[in-house]
ROGUSE-641834 format. One record per residue: residue number from 0; residue in three letters; y, x, z of N, C-alpha, C, O, CB in turn. Coordinates in Angstrom, 2 decimals. Atoms other than C-alpha are relative to their C-alpha. Glycine has a CB too. Layout:
N
<num NUM, residu ALA, n_y Y, n_x X, n_z Z, ca_y Y, ca_x X, ca_z Z, c_y Y, c_x X, c_z Z, o_y Y, o_x X, o_z Z, cb_y Y, cb_x X, cb_z Z>
...
END
This chain:
98
<num 0, residu UNK, n_y -0.91, n_x -0.09, n_z 0.47, ca_y -8.17, ca_x 7.39, ca_z 10.74, c_y 1.21, c_x -1.31, c_z -0.02, o_y 0.70, o_x -2.43, o_z -0.14, cb_y -0.49, cb_x 0.44, cb_z -1.02>
<num 1, residu UNK, n_y -1.29, n_x 0.92, n_z -0.16, ca_y -4.79, ca_x 5.18, ca_z 10.95, c_y 0.15, c_x -0.96, c_z -1.30, o_y 0.50, o_x -0.40, o_z -2.34, cb_y 1.45, cb_x 1.00, cb_z 0.15>
<num 2, residu UNK, n_y -0.01, n_x 1.20, n_z 1.03, ca_y -4.82, ca_x 1.86, ca_z 8.58, c_y 1.38, c_x -0.30, c_z -0.23, o_y 2.14, o_x -0.01, o_z 0.70, cb_y -0.76, cb_x -1.36, cb_z 0.51>
<num 3, residu UNK, n_y -1.24, n_x 0.27, n_z 0.46, ca_y -1.65, ca_x 0.73, ca_z 6.74, c_y -0.13, c_x -1.01, c_z -1.10, o_y -0.87, o_x -1.03, o_z -2.08, cb_y 0.66, cb_x 1.23, cb_z -0.41>
<num 4, residu UNK, n_y -0.36, n_x 1.31, n_z 0.95, ca_y -0.70, ca_x -2.24, ca_z 5.02, c_y 1.13, c_x 0.54, c_z -1.03, o_y 2.14, o_x 1.14, o_z -0.65, cb_y 0.67, cb_x -1.46, cb_z 0.99>
<num 5, residu UNK, n_y -1.17, n_x -0.55, n_z 1.21, ca_y 1.32, ca_x -1.41, ca_z 1.57, c_y 0.38, c_x -1.60, c_z -0.74, o_y -0.34, o_x -2.34, o_z -1.42, cb_y -0.91, cb_x 1.40, cb_z -1.48>
<num 6, residu UNK, n_y -0.64, n_x 1.18, n_z 1.01, ca_y 3.62, ca_x -4.33, ca_z 0.21, c_y 0.82, c_x 0.11, c_z -1.00, o_y 1.90, o_x 0.68, o_z -0.90, cb_y 0.70, cb_x -0.84, cb_z 0.57>
<num 7, residu UNK, n_y -0.77, n_x -0.32, n_z 1.17, ca_y 4.83, ca_x -4.34, ca_z -2.88, c_y 0.42, c_x -0.83, c_z -0.82, o_y -0.45, o_x -1.59, o_z -1.23, cb_y -0.52, cb_x 0.71, cb_z -0.68>
<num 8, residu UNK, n_y -0.99, n_x 0.67, n_z 0.62, ca_y 7.27, ca_x -5.99, ca_z -4.73, c_y 0.28, c_x 0.50, c_z -1.30, o_y 1.02, o_x 1.48, o_z -1.26, cb_y 1.10, cb_x 0.00, cb_z 0.75>
<num 9, residu UNK, n_y -0.01, n_x -0.96, n_z 0.69, ca_y 7.05, ca_x -5.05, ca_z -8.44, c_y 1.50, c_x -0.45, c_z -1.03, o_y 2.06, o_x -1.55, o_z -1.00, cb_y -1.57, cb_x 0.20, cb_z -0.68>
<num 10, residu UNK, n_y -1.24, n_x -0.12, n_z 0.41, ca_y 10.12, ca_x -4.42, ca_z -10.55, c_y 0.08, c_x -1.17, c_z -1.43, o_y -0.99, o_x -1.46, o_z -1.97, cb_y 0.27, cb_x 1.71, cb_z -0.31>
<num 11, residu UNK, n_y 0.19, n_x 1.07, n_z 0.89, ca_y 11.18, ca_x -7.21, ca_z -13.37, c_y -0.69, c_x 0.54, c_z -1.23, o_y -1.47, o_x -0.13, o_z -1.90, cb_y 1.30, cb_x -0.67, cb_z -0.32>
<num 12, residu UNK, n_y 0.86, n_x -0.72, n_z 1.08, ca_y 10.03, ca_x -4.54, ca_z -15.97, c_y -1.33, c_x 0.03, c_z 0.11, o_y -1.92, o_x -0.24, o_z -0.93, cb_y 0.30, cb_x 1.28, cb_z -0.14>
<num 13, residu UNK, n_y 1.53, n_x -0.53, n_z -0.21, ca_y 6.59, ca_x -3.75, ca_z -14.81, c_y -0.45, c_x -1.73, c_z 0.27, o_y -1.59, o_x -1.85, o_z -0.17, cb_y -0.32, cb_x 1.43, cb_z 1.66>
<num 14, residu UNK, n_y 0.38, n_x 1.08, n_z -0.38, ca_y 6.15, ca_x -7.63, ca_z -13.71, c_y -0.33, c_x -0.50, c_z -1.71, o_y -1.36, o_x -1.08, o_z -2.05, cb_y 1.16, cb_x -0.79, cb_z 1.03>
<num 15, residu UNK, n_y -0.07, n_x 0.54, n_z 1.42, ca_y 7.02, ca_x -8.27, ca_z -17.78, c_y -1.50, c_x 0.73, c_z -0.57, o_y -2.14, o_x 0.16, o_z -1.46, cb_y 1.62, cb_x 0.57, cb_z -0.93>
<num 16, residu UNK, n_y 0.97, n_x -1.06, n_z 0.68, ca_y 4.28, ca_x -5.77, ca_z -18.70, c_y -1.67, c_x -0.81, c_z 0.51, o_y -2.61, o_x -0.06, o_z 0.79, cb_y 0.34, cb_x 2.01, cb_z 0.82>
<num 17, residu UNK, n_y 0.98, n_x 0.21, n_z -0.92, ca_y 1.47, ca_x -8.21, ca_z -17.20, c_y -1.39, c_x 0.06, c_z -0.70, o_y -2.39, o_x -0.26, o_z -0.06, cb_y 0.24, cb_x -1.30, cb_z 0.70>
<num 18, residu UNK, n_y 1.02, n_x -0.24, n_z 0.96, ca_y -1.03, ca_x -7.51, ca_z -20.20, c_y -0.77, c_x 1.32, c_z 0.40, o_y -1.99, o_x 1.44, o_z 0.46, cb_y 0.64, cb_x 0.10, cb_z -1.45>
<num 19, residu UNK, n_y 0.38, n_x -1.18, n_z -0.70, ca_y -0.88, ca_x -3.69, ca_z -18.74, c_y -0.34, c_x 0.02, c_z 1.19, o_y -0.65, o_x 1.16, o_z 1.53, cb_y 0.77, cb_x 0.78, cb_z -0.02>
<num 20, residu UNK, n_y 0.09, n_x -0.02, n_z -1.09, ca_y -1.43, ca_x -4.69, ca_z -15.33, c_y -1.39, c_x 0.87, c_z 0.47, o_y -1.18, o_x 1.34, o_z 1.59, cb_y 0.16, cb_x -1.31, cb_z 0.34>
<num 21, residu UNK, n_y 1.14, n_x -0.68, n_z -0.10, ca_y -5.03, ca_x -2.87, ca_z -15.17, c_y 0.10, c_x 1.60, c_z -0.35, o_y -0.49, o_x 2.52, o_z 0.21, cb_y -0.93, cb_x -0.69, cb_z -0.86>
<num 22, residu UNK, n_y -0.19, n_x -1.62, n_z 0.12, ca_y -3.91, ca_x 0.38, ca_z -16.59, c_y 1.41, c_x 0.63, c_z 0.96, o_y 1.69, o_x 1.73, o_z 1.44, cb_y 0.31, cb_x 0.36, cb_z -1.85>
<num 23, residu UNK, n_y -1.24, n_x -0.92, n_z -0.94, ca_y -0.62, ca_x 0.59, ca_z -14.72, c_y -0.68, c_x 0.05, c_z 1.60, o_y -0.42, o_x 1.06, o_z 2.26, cb_y 1.90, cb_x -1.04, cb_z 0.06>
<num 24, residu UNK, n_y 0.46, n_x -0.08, n_z -1.23, ca_y -2.36, ca_x -0.04, ca_z -11.44, c_y -1.14, c_x 1.30, c_z -0.18, o_y -0.83, o_x 2.23, o_z 0.57, cb_y -0.59, cb_x -1.53, cb_z 0.50>
<num 25, residu UNK, n_y 1.13, n_x -0.91, n_z 0.10, ca_y -5.47, ca_x 2.37, ca_z -12.27, c_y 0.89, c_x 1.39, c_z -0.01, o_y 0.50, o_x 2.39, o_z 0.60, cb_y -1.05, cb_x -0.28, cb_z -1.45>
<num 26, residu UNK, n_y -1.04, n_x -1.16, n_z 0.21, ca_y -2.45, ca_x 4.89, ca_z -13.15, c_y 0.70, c_x 0.23, c_z 1.57, o_y 1.25, o_x 1.32, o_z 1.74, cb_y 1.29, cb_x -0.49, cb_z -1.30>
<num 27, residu UNK, n_y -0.99, n_x -0.01, n_z -1.00, ca_y -0.75, ca_x 4.45, ca_z -9.80, c_y -1.22, c_x 0.35, c_z 1.20, o_y -1.00, o_x 1.06, o_z 2.18, cb_y 1.02, cb_x -1.60, cb_z 0.12>
<num 28, residu UNK, n_y 1.30, n_x -0.57, n_z -1.07, ca_y -4.39, ca_x 4.82, ca_z -7.78, c_y -0.47, c_x 1.66, c_z -0.40, o_y -0.75, o_x 2.55, o_z 0.40, cb_y -1.65, cb_x -1.17, cb_z -0.27>
<num 29, residu UNK, n_y 0.20, n_x -1.09, n_z 0.35, ca_y -5.04, ca_x 7.62, ca_z -9.81, c_y 1.12, c_x 1.43, c_z 0.56, o_y 0.78, o_x 2.61, o_z 0.67, cb_y -0.08, cb_x -0.31, cb_z -1.39>
<num 30, residu UNK, n_y -0.87, n_x -0.83, n_z -0.07, ca_y -1.61, ca_x 9.24, ca_z -8.90, c_y -0.02, c_x 0.28, c_z 1.53, o_y 0.14, o_x 1.40, o_z 2.02, cb_y 1.24, cb_x -0.46, cb_z -0.64>
<num 31, residu UNK, n_y 0.18, n_x -0.20, n_z -1.37, ca_y -2.05, ca_x 8.53, ca_z -5.27, c_y -1.26, c_x 0.62, c_z 0.26, o_y -1.19, o_x 1.27, o_z 1.30, cb_y 0.11, cb_x -1.19, cb_z 0.72>
<num 32, residu UNK, n_y 1.20, n_x -0.69, n_z -0.49, ca_y -5.34, ca_x 9.88, ca_z -4.93, c_y 0.22, c_x 1.56, c_z -0.24, o_y -0.44, o_x 2.29, o_z 0.50, cb_y -1.34, cb_x -0.55, cb_z -0.77>
<num 33, residu UNK, n_y -0.15, n_x -1.10, n_z 0.27, ca_y -4.03, ca_x 13.22, ca_z -6.46, c_y 0.97, c_x 0.37, c_z 0.91, o_y 0.91, o_x 1.51, o_z 1.35, cb_y 0.21, cb_x 0.20, cb_z -1.23>
<num 34, residu UNK, n_y -1.15, n_x -0.59, n_z -0.88, ca_y -0.91, ca_x 13.37, ca_z -4.25, c_y 0.00, c_x -0.15, c_z 1.62, o_y 0.79, o_x 0.35, o_z 2.42, cb_y 1.29, cb_x -0.66, cb_z -0.47>
<num 35, residu UNK, n_y 0.11, n_x 0.06, n_z -1.48, ca_y -2.31, ca_x 12.20, ca_z -0.86, c_y -1.45, c_x -0.02, c_z 0.13, o_y -2.16, o_x -1.01, o_z 0.32, cb_y 0.74, cb_x -1.27, cb_z 0.72>
<num 36, residu UNK, n_y 1.67, n_x -0.19, n_z -0.71, ca_y -5.76, ca_x 13.50, ca_z -0.13, c_y 0.06, c_x -0.54, c_z 1.35, o_y 0.98, o_x -0.58, o_z 2.17, cb_y -0.60, cb_x 1.75, cb_z 0.20>
<num 37, residu UNK, n_y 0.10, n_x 0.82, n_z -1.32, ca_y -7.18, ca_x 11.66, ca_z 2.56, c_y 0.09, c_x -1.38, c_z -0.13, o_y -0.52, o_x -2.07, o_z 0.69, cb_y 1.03, cb_x 0.35, cb_z 0.95>
<num 38, residu UNK, n_y -0.21, n_x 1.71, n_z 0.01, ca_y -6.25, ca_x 8.03, ca_z 1.55, c_y -0.98, c_x -0.51, c_z -0.65, o_y -1.35, o_x -0.23, o_z -1.79, cb_y 1.28, cb_x -0.61, cb_z -0.68>
<num 39, residu UNK, n_y 1.39, n_x 0.80, n_z 0.61, ca_y -9.17, ca_x 5.72, ca_z 1.24, c_y 0.68, c_x -1.44, c_z -0.51, o_y 1.65, o_x -1.63, o_z 0.22, cb_y -1.43, cb_x -0.34, cb_z 1.41>
<num 40, residu UNK, n_y -0.47, n_x 1.10, n_z 0.21, ca_y -8.12, ca_x 2.40, ca_z -0.18, c_y -1.26, c_x -1.42, c_z 0.47, o_y -2.34, o_x -1.54, o_z -0.11, cb_y 0.48, cb_x 0.17, cb_z -1.57>
<num 41, residu UNK, n_y 1.12, n_x 0.82, n_z -0.41, ca_y -10.17, ca_x -0.47, ca_z 1.48, c_y 0.24, c_x -1.33, c_z -0.60, o_y -0.77, o_x -1.98, o_z -0.85, cb_y -0.16, cb_x -0.08, cb_z 1.54>
<num 42, residu UNK, n_y 0.24, n_x 1.43, n_z 1.03, ca_y -9.03, ca_x -3.76, ca_z -0.43, c_y 1.43, c_x 0.03, c_z -0.39, o_y 2.30, o_x 0.54, o_z 0.32, cb_y -0.56, cb_x -1.73, cb_z 0.81>
<num 43, residu UNK, n_y -0.91, n_x 0.59, n_z 0.61, ca_y -6.41, ca_x -5.00, ca_z -2.83, c_y 0.28, c_x -1.61, c_z -0.18, o_y -0.69, o_x -2.34, o_z -0.40, cb_y -0.14, cb_x 0.52, cb_z -1.02>
<num 44, residu UNK, n_y 0.04, n_x 1.26, n_z 0.22, ca_y -5.05, ca_x -8.32, ca_z -3.13, c_y 1.80, c_x -0.66, c_z -0.97, o_y 2.99, o_x -0.38, o_z -0.82, cb_y -0.37, cb_x -0.60, cb_z 1.75>
<num 45, residu UNK, n_y -1.50, n_x 0.45, n_z 0.45, ca_y -2.36, ca_x -10.15, ca_z -5.28, c_y 0.25, c_x -1.19, c_z 0.74, o_y -0.62, o_x -1.95, o_z 1.15, cb_y 0.20, cb_x -0.32, cb_z -1.64>
<num 46, residu UNK, n_y -0.45, n_x 1.02, n_z -0.49, ca_y -0.18, ca_x -12.52, ca_z -3.85, c_y 0.88, c_x -1.14, c_z -0.65, o_y 1.42, o_x -1.13, o_z -1.76, cb_y 0.50, cb_x 0.46, cb_z 0.86>
<num 47, residu UNK, n_y -1.30, n_x 0.94, n_z 0.63, ca_y 2.01, ca_x -15.62, ca_z -4.11, c_y 0.86, c_x -0.11, c_z 1.14, o_y 0.46, o_x -0.48, o_z 2.24, cb_y -0.40, cb_x -1.66, cb_z -0.58>
<num 48, residu UNK, n_y -0.71, n_x -0.28, n_z -0.99, ca_y 4.82, ca_x -15.12, ca_z -2.23, c_y 1.10, c_x 0.98, c_z -0.31, o_y 1.40, o_x 1.39, o_z -1.43, cb_y -0.80, cb_x 0.39, cb_z 0.96>
<num 49, residu UNK, n_y -1.35, n_x -1.00, n_z 0.83, ca_y 7.93, ca_x -12.76, ca_z -2.03, c_y -0.73, c_x 1.34, c_z -0.15, o_y 0.15, o_x 2.21, o_z -0.12, cb_y 1.71, cb_x 0.31, cb_z 1.09>
<num 50, residu UNK, n_y 0.39, n_x -1.12, n_z 0.17, ca_y 5.68, ca_x -9.77, ca_z -2.49, c_y -1.42, c_x -0.29, c_z -1.24, o_y -2.20, o_x -1.24, o_z -1.16, cb_y -0.30, cb_x 0.66, cb_z 1.56>
<num 51, residu UNK, n_y 0.92, n_x -0.14, n_z 0.89, ca_y 3.33, ca_x -9.07, ca_z -5.47, c_y -1.43, c_x 0.21, c_z 0.35, o_y -2.30, o_x -0.57, o_z -0.03, cb_y 0.38, cb_x 0.89, cb_z -0.69>
<num 52, residu UNK, n_y 1.11, n_x -0.42, n_z -0.41, ca_y 0.57, ca_x -7.43, ca_z -4.01, c_y -0.19, c_x 0.88, c_z 1.41, o_y 0.61, o_x 1.74, o_z 1.78, cb_y -0.38, cb_x 0.62, cb_z -1.05>
<num 53, residu UNK, n_y 0.15, n_x -0.99, n_z -1.48, ca_y -0.91, ca_x -5.89, ca_z -0.44, c_y -1.27, c_x 0.60, c_z -0.19, o_y -2.31, o_x 0.01, o_z -0.47, cb_y -0.04, cb_x -0.88, cb_z 1.62>
<num 54, residu UNK, n_y 1.04, n_x -0.47, n_z -0.18, ca_y -3.05, ca_x -3.38, ca_z -0.25, c_y -0.24, c_x 1.00, c_z 1.17, o_y 0.58, o_x 1.77, o_z 1.66, cb_y -0.23, cb_x 0.42, cb_z -1.06>
<num 55, residu UNK, n_y 0.47, n_x -0.38, n_z -1.27, ca_y -5.05, ca_x -2.18, ca_z 2.53, c_y -0.57, c_x 1.41, c_z -0.25, o_y -1.45, o_x 1.67, o_z -1.08, cb_y -1.05, cb_x -1.05, cb_z 0.61>
<num 56, residu UNK, n_y 0.79, n_x -1.21, n_z 0.41, ca_y -5.60, ca_x 1.60, ca_z 2.98, c_y 0.18, c_x 0.93, c_z 1.61, o_y 0.91, o_x 0.77, o_z 2.59, cb_y 0.81, cb_x 0.88, cb_z -1.66>
<num 57, residu UNK, n_y -0.24, n_x -0.89, n_z -1.30, ca_y -6.16, ca_x 4.34, ca_z 5.55, c_y 0.10, c_x 1.45, c_z -0.40, o_y -0.59, o_x 2.01, o_z -1.25, cb_y -1.23, cb_x -0.15, cb_z 1.10>
<num 58, residu UNK, n_y -0.68, n_x -1.21, n_z 0.47, ca_y -4.22, ca_x 7.64, ca_z 5.58, c_y 0.34, c_x 0.68, c_z 1.37, o_y 0.68, o_x 0.20, o_z 2.45, cb_y 1.34, cb_x -0.31, cb_z -0.97>
<num 59, residu UNK, n_y 0.30, n_x -0.88, n_z -1.26, ca_y -4.41, ca_x 10.58, ca_z 7.76, c_y 1.54, c_x 0.17, c_z 0.99, o_y 1.65, o_x 0.56, o_z 2.15, cb_y -0.63, cb_x 1.72, cb_z -0.65>
<num 60, residu UNK, n_y -1.41, n_x -0.21, n_z -1.14, ca_y -0.54, ca_x 10.56, ca_z 9.06, c_y 0.71, c_x -1.13, c_z -0.35, o_y 0.32, o_x -1.96, o_z -1.18, cb_y 1.12, cb_x 1.50, cb_z -0.18>
<num 61, residu UNK, n_y -1.55, n_x 0.65, n_z 0.73, ca_y 2.80, ca_x 8.73, ca_z 8.61, c_y 0.65, c_x 0.46, c_z -1.11, o_y 1.09, o_x -0.39, o_z -1.88, cb_y 1.15, cb_x 0.10, cb_z 0.85>
<num 62, residu UNK, n_y -0.39, n_x -0.55, n_z 0.86, ca_y 4.02, ca_x 11.07, ca_z 6.35, c_y -1.05, c_x -0.41, c_z -1.28, o_y -0.41, o_x -0.73, o_z -2.28, cb_y 0.18, cb_x 1.34, cb_z 0.44>
<num 63, residu UNK, n_y 0.74, n_x 0.12, n_z 1.44, ca_y 1.15, ca_x 10.50, ca_z 3.52, c_y 0.16, c_x -1.48, c_z -0.06, o_y 0.37, o_x -2.09, o_z -1.11, cb_y -1.74, cb_x 0.57, cb_z -0.15>
<num 64, residu UNK, n_y -0.73, n_x 1.79, n_z 0.79, ca_y 1.95, ca_x 6.68, ca_z 3.85, c_y 0.90, c_x -0.34, c_z -0.41, o_y 0.98, o_x -1.42, o_z -1.00, cb_y 0.19, cb_x -1.07, cb_z 0.56>
<num 65, residu UNK, n_y -1.17, n_x 0.08, n_z 0.44, ca_y 5.30, ca_x 7.29, ca_z 3.24, c_y -0.11, c_x 0.54, c_z -1.42, o_y 0.91, o_x 0.43, o_z -2.10, cb_y 0.93, cb_x 0.65, cb_z 0.89>
<num 66, residu UNK, n_y -0.02, n_x -0.59, n_z 1.12, ca_y 4.22, ca_x 8.95, ca_z 0.18, c_y -0.73, c_x -0.90, c_z -0.78, o_y -0.47, o_x -1.04, o_z -1.98, cb_y -0.46, cb_x 1.31, cb_z 0.02>
<num 67, residu UNK, n_y 0.31, n_x 0.88, n_z 0.93, ca_y 2.23, ca_x 6.49, ca_z -0.94, c_y 1.19, c_x -1.29, c_z -0.14, o_y 1.01, o_x -1.71, o_z -1.29, cb_y -1.44, cb_x -0.48, cb_z 0.38>
<num 68, residu UNK, n_y -1.01, n_x 0.84, n_z 0.12, ca_y 5.10, ca_x 3.87, ca_z -0.82, c_y 0.78, c_x 0.76, c_z -1.13, o_y 0.94, o_x 0.23, o_z -2.23, cb_y 0.75, cb_x -0.29, cb_z 1.37>
<num 69, residu UNK, n_y -0.86, n_x -0.56, n_z 1.31, ca_y 7.22, ca_x 6.43, ca_z -2.99, c_y -0.67, c_x 0.36, c_z -0.96, o_y 0.06, o_x 0.64, o_z -1.91, cb_y 0.80, cb_x 1.11, cb_z 0.18>
<num 70, residu UNK, n_y 0.69, n_x 0.32, n_z 1.05, ca_y 4.77, ca_x 6.60, ca_z -5.22, c_y -0.10, c_x -1.08, c_z -0.82, o_y -0.27, o_x -1.00, o_z -2.04, cb_y -0.83, cb_x 0.13, cb_z 0.27>
<num 71, residu UNK, n_y -0.21, n_x 1.09, n_z 0.22, ca_y 4.99, ca_x 3.24, ca_z -5.51, c_y 1.35, c_x -0.70, c_z -0.54, o_y 1.48, o_x -1.79, o_z -1.10, cb_y -0.37, cb_x -0.34, cb_z 0.93>
<num 72, residu UNK, n_y -1.80, n_x -0.02, n_z 0.34, ca_y 8.71, ca_x 3.15, ca_z -6.17, c_y 0.10, c_x 1.00, c_z -1.40, o_y 0.56, o_x 0.65, o_z -2.48, cb_y 1.15, cb_x 0.90, cb_z 1.62>
<num 73, residu UNK, n_y -0.09, n_x -0.84, n_z 1.14, ca_y 8.49, ca_x 5.97, ca_z -8.48, c_y -0.64, c_x -0.66, c_z -1.27, o_y -0.11, o_x -0.57, o_z -2.38, cb_y -0.67, cb_x 1.34, cb_z 0.32>
<num 74, residu UNK, n_y 0.78, n_x 0.89, n_z 1.23, ca_y 6.08, ca_x 3.86, ca_z -10.78, c_y 0.32, c_x -1.30, c_z -0.03, o_y -0.65, o_x -2.04, o_z -0.20, cb_y -1.52, cb_x -0.04, cb_z 0.07>
<num 75, residu UNK, n_y -0.48, n_x 1.02, n_z 0.37, ca_y 8.18, ca_x 0.90, ca_z -11.05, c_y -0.02, c_x -1.20, c_z 1.10, o_y 0.28, o_x -2.36, o_z 0.81, cb_y -0.63, cb_x -0.22, cb_z -1.16>
<num 76, residu UNK, n_y -0.19, n_x 0.86, n_z -1.36, ca_y 8.06, ca_x -0.84, ca_z -7.64, c_y 1.19, c_x -0.05, c_z 0.25, o_y 1.92, o_x 0.94, o_z 0.31, cb_y -0.63, cb_x 0.46, cb_z 1.24>
<num 77, residu UNK, n_y -1.62, n_x 0.09, n_z -0.15, ca_y 11.36, ca_x -2.71, ca_z -6.98, c_y -0.04, c_x 0.23, c_z 1.47, o_y 0.99, o_x 0.63, o_z 2.02, cb_y 0.84, cb_x -1.57, cb_z -0.51>
<num 78, residu UNK, n_y -0.36, n_x -0.23, n_z -1.63, ca_y 10.30, ca_x -2.54, ca_z -2.98, c_y -1.62, c_x 0.53, c_z 0.18, o_y -2.47, o_x 0.07, o_z -0.58, cb_y 0.61, cb_x -1.73, cb_z 1.16>
<num 79, residu UNK, n_y 1.16, n_x -0.46, n_z -0.57, ca_y 7.19, ca_x -0.64, ca_z -1.26, c_y 0.23, c_x 0.11, c_z 1.39, o_y 1.18, o_x 0.77, o_z 1.81, cb_y -0.44, cb_x 1.22, cb_z -0.56>
<num 80, residu UNK, n_y -0.35, n_x -0.14, n_z -1.60, ca_y 7.03, ca_x -0.94, ca_z 2.45, c_y -1.86, c_x 0.27, c_z 0.34, o_y -2.77, o_x -0.43, o_z -0.10, cb_y 0.98, cb_x -1.88, cb_z 0.93>
<num 81, residu UNK, n_y 1.13, n_x -0.48, n_z -0.60, ca_y 3.92, ca_x 0.90, ca_z 4.19, c_y -0.25, c_x -0.36, c_z 1.75, o_y -0.35, o_x 0.63, o_z 2.47, cb_y 0.11, cb_x 1.54, cb_z -0.29>
<num 82, residu UNK, n_y 0.23, n_x 0.36, n_z -1.08, ca_y 3.36, ca_x -0.81, ca_z 7.50, c_y -1.45, c_x 0.32, c_z 1.06, o_y -2.58, o_x -0.09, o_z 0.78, cb_y 0.22, cb_x -1.15, cb_z -0.31>
<num 83, residu UNK, n_y 1.09, n_x -0.38, n_z -1.07, ca_y 1.08, ca_x 0.47, ca_z 10.51, c_y -0.62, c_x -1.05, c_z 0.46, o_y 0.07, o_x -1.91, o_z 1.00, cb_y 0.48, cb_x 0.69, cb_z 1.17>
<num 84, residu UNK, n_y 1.05, n_x 0.99, n_z -0.30, ca_y -2.14, ca_x -1.77, ca_z 11.16, c_y -0.50, c_x 0.30, c_z 1.23, o_y -0.95, o_x 1.45, o_z 1.21, cb_y -1.09, cb_x -0.06, cb_z -0.96>
<num 85, residu UNK, n_y 0.93, n_x -0.22, n_z -0.60, ca_y -3.73, ca_x -1.89, ca_z 14.27, c_y -0.95, c_x -1.13, c_z 0.43, o_y -0.82, o_x -2.34, o_z 0.23, cb_y 0.42, cb_x 0.65, cb_z 0.85>
<num 86, residu UNK, n_y 1.17, n_x 1.15, n_z 0.41, ca_y -6.82, ca_x -3.51, ca_z 14.92, c_y 0.15, c_x -1.21, c_z 1.21, o_y 0.74, o_x -0.94, o_z 2.26, cb_y -1.85, cb_x 0.78, cb_z 0.04>
<num 87, residu UNK, n_y -0.41, n_x 0.61, n_z -0.93, ca_y -6.83, ca_x -6.62, ca_z 16.82, c_y -0.38, c_x 0.11, c_z 1.54, o_y 0.31, o_x -0.26, o_z 2.49, cb_y -0.16, cb_x -0.98, cb_z -0.41>
<num 88, residu UNK, n_y 0.57, n_x -0.51, n_z -1.14, ca_y -9.34, ca_x -5.28, ca_z 19.54, c_y 0.60, c_x 1.03, c_z 0.94, o_y 0.25, o_x 1.26, o_z 2.10, cb_y -1.05, cb_x 0.44, cb_z -0.38>
<num 89, residu UNK, n_y -0.78, n_x -1.09, n_z -0.55, ca_y -6.88, ca_x -2.50, ca_z 20.24, c_y 1.09, c_x -0.56, c_z 0.54, o_y 1.49, o_x -0.17, o_z 1.63, cb_y 0.38, cb_x 1.02, cb_z -0.94>
<num 90, residu UNK, n_y -1.72, n_x 0.67, n_z -0.46, ca_y -3.45, ca_x -4.73, ca_z 20.56, c_y -0.97, c_x -0.74, c_z 1.23, o_y -0.43, o_x -0.48, o_z 2.31, cb_y 1.22, cb_x -1.48, cb_z -1.54>
<num 91, residu UNK, n_y 0.33, n_x 0.67, n_z -1.30, ca_y -5.69, ca_x -6.77, ca_z 23.25, c_y -0.24, c_x 1.55, c_z 1.08, o_y 0.57, o_x 1.84, o_z 1.96, cb_y -1.66, cb_x -1.19, cb_z -0.24>
<num 92, residu UNK, n_y 0.17, n_x -1.30, n_z -1.09, ca_y -6.71, ca_x -3.50, ca_z 25.27, c_y 1.16, c_x 0.51, c_z 0.34, o_y 1.36, o_x 0.92, o_z 1.49, cb_y -0.80, cb_x 1.23, cb_z -0.50>
<num 93, residu UNK, n_y -1.46, n_x -0.56, n_z -0.45, ca_y -2.97, ca_x -2.37, ca_z 24.90, c_y 0.44, c_x -0.95, c_z 0.90, o_y 0.89, o_x -0.61, o_z 1.99, cb_y 1.14, cb_x 0.17, cb_z -1.19>
<num 94, residu UNK, n_y -0.56, n_x 1.29, n_z -0.75, ca_y -2.05, ca_x -5.82, ca_z 26.20, c_y -0.41, c_x 0.36, c_z 1.50, o_y 0.40, o_x 0.49, o_z 2.42, cb_y -0.75, cb_x -1.61, cb_z -0.57>
<num 95, residu UNK, n_y 0.65, n_x 0.38, n_z -1.34, ca_y -4.36, ca_x -5.71, ca_z 29.14, c_y 0.64, c_x 1.71, c_z 0.89, o_y 0.80, o_x 1.75, o_z 2.11, cb_y -2.24, cb_x -0.30, cb_z -0.23>
<num 96, residu UNK, n_y -0.57, n_x -1.08, n_z -0.89, ca_y -2.92, ca_x -1.85, ca_z 30.10, c_y 1.37, c_x -0.14, c_z 0.34, o_y 1.90, o_x 0.87, o_z 0.79, cb_y -0.12, cb_x 1.28, cb_z -0.58>
<num 97, residu UNK, n_y -1.20, n_x 0.46, n_z -0.32, ca_y 0.49, ca_x -3.67, ca_z 30.63, c_y 0.03, c_x -0.34, c_z 1.29, o_y 1.07, o_x -0.79, o_z 1.78, cb_y 0.38, cb_x -0.96, cb_z -0.74>
END
C-alpha cells in the first residue's frame, strides 16, 4: 500500500487550544478512520518549523490520501498537504532504470 506524508499547520484558533490537543487529535484520527477505510497510521511527530505536525500513513490510493488532508482542513488545519513517499531503495532502483 502506498505511503504518504501529511504535513499539517494548525490554525491560530486550534493552536490556542493547546490543553485540548490530545482530544482534538483523537477526534481527527477517529474521523479519518471512519471516513477513510484502509488508512493505517505509521507515526506522528510534532515539529519545530513551518509545520506543526507530520503524520506518516499508508492509504489505498491518492483519493483516500486527499480525503485525509481534507479532514484535517475541515477540523481546523490552516494547511494540510499529503505527499506521496517512495522508499529510498525504490528510488535507487528507479534511478538505475534510467
